[in-house]
C-alpha positions as CSV (number, residue, x, y, z in Angstrom):
1,M,-171.8,29.1,29.0
2,P,-173.5,32.1,27.2
3,D,-176.7,31.4,25.0
4,L,-175.5,32.3,21.5
5,D,-178.8,31.4,20.1
6,M,-180.4,34.6,18.1
7,G,-183.5,32.9,17.2
8,T,-185.2,34.5,13.9
9,Y,-182.7,37.5,14.0
10,A,-179.5,35.2,13.6
11,A,-179.6,35.6,10.0
12,F,-178.7,39.5,10.6
13,V,-176.8,39.3,13.8
14,W,-174.0,36.7,12.8
15,P,-173.2,38.5,9.6
16,A,-173.0,41.7,11.3
17,W,-170.5,40.4,14.0
18,G,-168.7,39.1,11.2
19,L,-168.3,42.0,9.3
20,S,-167.6,44.3,12.3
21,A,-164.6,41.8,13.2
22,L,-163.4,41.8,9.5
23,V,-163.4,45.6,9.4
24,L,-162.0,45.9,12.8
25,G,-159.1,43.5,12.0
26,G,-158.5,45.5,8.7
27,L,-158.0,48.6,10.9
28,V,-155.5,47.0,13.1
29,V,-153.4,45.7,10.0
30,R,-153.6,49.4,8.4
31,A,-152.5,51.1,11.7
32,S,-149.8,48.6,12.4
33,R,-148.2,49.2,8.8
34,A,-148.6,52.9,9.2
35,A,-146.7,52.8,12.4
36,R,-144.0,51.0,10.7
37,H,-143.9,53.3,7.8
38,W,-143.7,56.4,10.1
39,S,-141.2,54.5,12.4
40,R,-138.8,54.0,9.1
41,D,-139.5,57.8,8.1
42,L,-138.8,59.0,11.6
43,A,-135.4,57.1,11.5
44,A,-134.5,58.3,8.1
45,L,-135.1,61.8,9.1
46,E,-133.1,61.6,12.4
47,A,-130.2,60.0,10.3
48,A,-130.2,62.9,8.0
49,A,-130.5,65.5,10.6
50,V,-127.7,68.2,10.9
51,D,-126.5,69.2,14.1
52,P,-127.5,73.0,14.3
53,T,-124.4,73.9,16.6
54,G,-122.1,72.8,13.9
55,P,-119.4,70.3,14.2
56,A,-117.9,69.3,17.6
57,A,-114.8,70.8,18.3
């Protein structure tokens, strides 16, 4: 079992860990939302794309 006692530094270390976890979690959420948005944009562009060779004969 790891020793998680930070002694006199605990008042600085644990909030720093918590803030870091919160920021990292926010970045993960933001990245996943952006990826969904980009996927929707790509699908719309692909659906609207015109075949450059013209209609199939």
